[in-house]
Backbone bond lengths (Angstrom), bond angles and torsions (degrees), N, CA, C in turn:
res aa  C-N    CA-C-N  psi(-1)  N-CA   C-N-CA  omega(-1)  CA-C   N-CA-C  phi
1 M - - - 1.416 - - 1.561 107.34 -
2 A 1.319 113.74 151.90 1.478 119.14 179.33 1.525 108.97 -75.81
3 E 1.318 112.97 166.92 1.508 117.62 178.59 1.498 111.99 -63.21
4 C 1.330 116.35 149.18 1.402 123.11 173.82 1.538 108.62 -85.80
5 V 1.310 117.99 161.95 1.467 121.54 177.16 1.526 109.85 -64.33
6 T 1.352 116.67 142.00 1.450 119.60 176.35 1.490 110.00 -70.92
7 Q 1.345 111.57 135.20 1.477 118.66 173.94 1.485 111.31 -103.29
8 T 1.294 119.35 132.31 1.463 123.64 -179.75 1.548 109.09 -117.50
9 F 1.326 112.02 124.62 1.485 118.15 -177.93 1.569 107.03 -115.24
10 S 1.326 112.25 135.79 1.484 118.53 179.75 1.522 108.21 -105.82
11 G 1.327 115.23 168.96 1.470 120.58 -175.90 1.516 115.93 68.33
12 I 1.331 115.04 26.02 1.451 119.38 -179.17 1.509 108.74 -95.38
13 T 1.333 115.48 97.93 1.418 123.54 179.84 1.523 109.73 -77.67
14 Q 1.320 115.35 167.25 1.479 117.71 178.39 1.520 112.35 -56.53
15 A 1.392 115.09 -40.54 1.437 118.44 -179.80 1.521 112.27 -64.30
16 R 1.307 115.60 -37.05 1.477 121.22 -179.60 1.541 108.27 -69.39
17 F 1.337 117.99 -43.51 1.443 120.70 177.59 1.543 110.00 -62.98
18 D 1.270 118.83 -40.77 1.483 122.48 176.11 1.485 110.44 -58.97
19 C 1.357 119.81 -40.56 1.434 124.37 177.09 1.549 109.63 -61.47
20 L 1.339 117.35 -43.54 1.479 120.80 -178.90 1.520 109.13 -66.16
21 V 1.367 117.59 -41.79 1.452 119.61 178.74 1.530 110.14 -61.96
22 S 1.300 116.14 -43.82 1.472 119.15 178.20 1.512 112.75 -58.70
23 K 1.342 115.66 -43.04 1.469 119.20 -179.77 1.563 109.68 -64.60
24 A 1.328 116.07 -43.03 1.434 120.60 177.26 1.533 112.84 -61.03
25 Q 1.312 116.81 -44.22 1.464 119.25 179.04 1.498 111.95 -67.47
26 S 1.285 117.80 -32.26 1.501 121.50 177.32 1.539 109.66 -65.82
27 A 1.337 115.25 -29.24 1.473 118.97 178.01 1.510 112.43 -88.65
28 G 1.367 117.87 6.49 1.419 121.44 178.76 1.511 117.28 84.76
29 I 1.376 115.84 19.04 1.443 121.07 -179.22 1.542 105.56 -108.46
30 A 1.316 115.44 117.41 1.480 119.73 -179.18 1.500 112.53 -79.57
31 I 1.297 117.82 109.09 1.460 122.36 176.12 1.554 107.80 -114.38
32 T 1.327 114.41 123.96 1.488 118.90 178.37 1.558 106.32 -136.62
33 G 1.265 115.03 135.52 1.434 120.22 178.64 1.527 116.09 84.08
34 N 1.331 114.28 173.99 1.441 118.53 -179.10 1.495 113.42 -82.90
35 V 1.358 118.27 -19.67 1.469 124.13 -177.76 1.490 107.09 -132.31
36 G 1.373 116.07 137.69 1.425 116.86 177.70 1.539 112.01 172.31
37 V 1.351 110.96 -177.19 1.491 120.13 178.25 1.479 106.16 -133.52
38 A 1.330 118.43 140.75 1.459 121.43 175.84 1.541 107.25 -148.30
39 G 1.270 114.95 159.85 1.469 119.51 -177.95 1.497 113.35 -151.81
40 K 1.334 114.93 163.81 1.446 122.56 179.28 1.564 105.93 -165.16
41 D 1.340 112.74 134.43 1.458 120.77 173.44 1.590 111.98 56.97
42 G 1.340 116.25 33.96 1.441 119.82 179.60 1.463 117.84 87.60
43 V 1.309 116.75 -5.43 1.518 122.27 177.81 1.517 107.11 -102.06
44 T 1.325 113.73 126.42 1.479 120.21 178.82 1.522 108.75 -118.30
45 V 1.319 117.92 134.53 1.454 125.45 -176.07 1.507 109.38 -128.61
46 R 1.303 113.65 136.12 1.485 121.78 177.23 1.530 105.72 -109.49
47 W 1.339 114.02 140.26 1.480 119.30 178.99 1.532 110.60 -133.43
48 Q 1.309 115.81 154.35 1.448 122.00 172.06 1.554 106.10 -148.74
49 F 1.320 115.38 114.59 1.407 122.06 -178.96 1.559 108.92 -106.41
50 D 1.332 116.16 130.55 1.454 122.10 175.07 1.482 108.32 -111.77
51 P 1.357 120.87 101.39 1.448 123.06 -177.90 1.463 114.15 -67.43
52 V 1.312 118.18 -27.89 1.493 120.14 -179.25 1.557 108.88 -75.85
53 G 1.301 117.46 -48.15 1.456 122.38 177.48 1.535 115.03 -79.88
54 E 1.344 114.94 -7.13 1.471 121.98 -178.54 1.536 112.05 51.61
55 T 1.373 115.12 49.09 1.473 122.31 174.40 1.485 109.83 -124.05
56 L 1.333 112.31 150.54 1.445 119.30 175.87 1.569 107.23 -135.22
57 E 1.318 112.37 126.54 1.522 117.83 173.60 1.537 105.71 -103.39
58 L 1.332 114.35 134.97 1.419 119.69 173.60 1.551 108.26 -131.90
59 Q 1.316 115.98 138.14 1.447 118.22 179.79 1.521 108.55 -148.12
60 C 1.330 115.65 130.19 1.430 120.47 171.76 1.520 108.29 -80.92
61 T 1.343 116.19 123.45 1.424 122.09 -175.98 1.538 113.51 -102.44
62 A 1.323 115.67 -13.93 1.447 120.60 178.01 1.477 110.85 -165.31
63 S 1.360 115.49 142.88 1.442 122.02 -179.88 1.531 109.49 -158.11
64 P 1.308 116.83 160.41 1.485 119.15 173.04 1.531 110.30 -59.65
65 F 1.323 116.64 149.92 1.436 123.67 -176.73 1.550 113.43 -56.39
66 F 1.320 116.22 -27.69 1.448 119.48 -173.09 1.554 112.47 -89.28
67 I 1.290 118.09 1.73 1.502 121.47 174.97 1.512 108.64 -112.09
68 S 1.335 116.40 114.72 1.506 119.77 -176.43 1.492 112.50 -77.77
69 C 1.304 114.84 159.84 1.490 120.64 173.22 1.462 110.67 -60.36
70 E 1.315 119.34 -36.22 1.446 122.96 179.81 1.539 109.85 -60.74
71 T 1.310 118.84 -42.89 1.453 122.53 179.42 1.560 111.07 -67.10
72 I 1.325 113.06 -47.46 1.508 117.23 -178.92 1.553 108.61 -62.99
73 N 1.292 118.52 -49.37 1.472 120.00 -177.45 1.535 110.95 -63.50
74 G 1.288 118.22 -36.18 1.451 121.61 174.12 1.535 113.23 -60.76
75 Q 1.303 115.43 -41.82 1.464 120.23 178.11 1.528 110.98 -69.04
76 I 1.302 117.49 -36.81 1.511 120.88 175.04 1.539 109.70 -62.09
77 Q 1.341 116.11 -48.34 1.442 119.57 179.49 1.537 111.97 -59.01
78 S 1.328 116.94 -40.59 1.446 122.84 178.97 1.528 109.74 -63.23
79 L 1.320 115.71 -44.90 1.464 121.10 -178.70 1.537 110.90 -62.26
80 V 1.326 116.08 -45.18 1.485 120.27 -179.98 1.527 107.13 -62.07
81 G 1.286 119.15 -39.61 1.489 123.13 -176.89 1.510 111.03 -65.66
82 Q 1.297 117.91 -22.79 1.483 121.91 -178.48 1.562 113.53 -79.23
83 C 1.313 115.85 -6.50 1.444 120.42 -179.71 1.562 108.24 -119.08
84 P 1.294 115.73 91.34 1.465 122.00 -179.43 1.503 115.33 -67.16
């Protein structure tokens, strides 16, 4: 599958980013650092966190053909919403 559109989230403080990292690690996805790529079960996600600007970019760069970008991006939005 082609890459999904990059999602940019604002108001992402260090504490909020740490919450997202913790959730990802609990799901078995290894996230380290402010920039990187990680994957699990055929889904690969790229991230770039700017702690000064308090922005986070997330993009699914690969996934199985049967999982749509709409589904993946919806799950990303839901996850970000779980970390106030």
